[in-house]
C-alpha positions, 0 to 999 in steps of 0.5 A: 587792970581798970586803971591801966585801961583808964591811963592808956585811953587818956594818954593815947587820945590826948596824943591823937588830939595833939597830932591832929591840931599840931598838923592842922596849925602848921598848914597854911591858913586860908584867907588870913585865919580860916583853918585848911584841912583841905586834904584828900583823906585817900591819896593824902593830896592837897586840894587845889583850885582845879579841884573846884568846890573841894579847893581852897577857893571855896570855904565852908562856914560849917567846918570853920564853926566846928573848927573854932569850937574845937580850938577853943575847947582844946586850949582849955585842956592843954593849958596846964600840961602844954601851956606853949601849945595852948597859946598857938590854939588860942592864937589861931581861935582868935583870929578865926573868931575875927573872921567868923564874926565879921562874916555873921555880922554882915546879915545875921547869918552864917552859910554852908559854902563861901566862894572866893569873894566870900559870897554864899554860894551852893552847889547842887546835885549836879554840881552847879554852883549858885549864889545863895539866897538870904531869908533872914527867917531862916537858919541852918546847920551852919548858923549852929556850928558858927553860933556854938564856936562864937559863943565858945570863943567870947566866953573863954577870952571875954569878948564884949560881943558875947551877949550878941553871940548868945542871942544868934544861938538863941535865934537858932534854937527858936528857928528849930522850934518854930519851923525855920530851920532848914536842914539842907543847905545845897539848895536855895534857903527859903519856903519851899525847902522848909515845906519839903523837908522831913521831921528829922531830929537832927537839928535838935540833936546838934544844937543839944551839943552845945548844952554841956559847953553853955553849962560849963561857961555859966551860960544857964540862963541859955540852957532851958531848951536843953532839956526840952530837946531831949524830951522832945526826941524821946518822946517822938522819935524812940522806939521802945522795941527796937531801942532805936531813934528813928529819923522821922516819927513813924519812919523806917530809916535809923541814922544810927550815928545820930542817935549815938551822938544824941546821947553823947550830947545828953549825957555830957549835959545832964547832972548826976542826979538825972532821973536813972530811968532816963539815963538807962534809956539813952545807955539802951539807945547806944547799945542798940544803935551800936550793935544793930549798926556795926556792920564793919569796918564801921557804922552803917549810915542808915538802916531799915527798922524793919529789916535790920539791913543797912540802906547804904553801903557807907560807913562814915568815920565820925560815928565811931569818936561819936560812939566812944564819947557816948559809950565813956560817958555812959559806962561812967554813969552805970558801970555797965559792961555793955557800955564798955564793950562798945566803948572798946569796940568802937575804939578799936574800929576807928584806930585800927581801921579808919585812923592814918597816923601819919598824918593824923587824920581818918579816912572819911568813908569806907565800905566793906571793900575799903576806903572810898571817895565819898564825902559825907558832908564836906570835903574838908577834914574834920578840925578836931571836932568829931575826933577831937571833941569827942575824945575830950569827953572820953578823956575826962571820963578816963581821968575821973575813973582812974581816980575812983575806979569801979569796983567788981561789984559796981561793974556790970550793975546795969541789966536788960540792955539788948 
């Protein structure tokens, strides 16, 4: 029965990813090669010029960097079983690489949003659009996503600028550790924003997501940050009593999806001989975060650690595929029934409630009353990053366990998780 589950998940996840990518590739590109996922997840209508910053006149570097990484990862996966499809993914990735590398090369940075003239802009809380300032020393999430995408593509294709892209990535790491990484890109970049932002673990979590990719590509000289980041987050943000990661040390708010994402990235990176106590702690964060955050239909955006109550009515889609990844990787390490149950519960919630199927996209946000038009980060739909790359990791687990499934005695060997 176990091997049937692994086979089903491997086949189903591969089909979902292929469907999303086919849908994305057949859409007209933006500005000669940028990915176009500008569709309203509720109405399924494409955004147009009258939709302002949601429309095709605005390009999100954040999304394009994620998309480049996803294209490269899926091309590597499909190259053996669907070679013509893999070639299409590679072709799209190469076009996007040229565009993104040119944007980044202009001043050493990438930006959250570009206008029709590809000048960096931001829309403030009132929707007023202004030109973004460009301090050379400040790095952002968009820098992180674009650096990851450029490194992934240059590694796959053997492009000559690989060393420059690795240097860009290293500069993002240095900015995080030096206090020059700005999380909020919807305001001017600079010293004032840096001084006012919270000490959130988000930047280290996101950059940890590059560690497994760098390891697989053989870039071991650029991996020292990963263990530092894992230790830093667990030392400063982990609440031993609750089994959760606080957003900021001593704070009450907990972004459960970010905690789960951290677990998935860490488990994907860590060697098979990693400290069992570390693996157990990561698994505990996963299980506690899911059970304390799954309020239905998905995982609450934030909860109060003190009260256990949601701090927002919104349940974003992305935390469920991230849970599938983390739970699959945890289960592979431990054989714990607790992690397997989380994997199955997150899978059911995502595909039975969020996943539209036709077209192969998910509702971005839901509440207990159903889907709502709330954009959690960017209006563009996911370019096979959260869903696709997360499910790729789960596919790998399913493939490995189908060859060497757990015995009844092994399954459930980890106890004491609550």
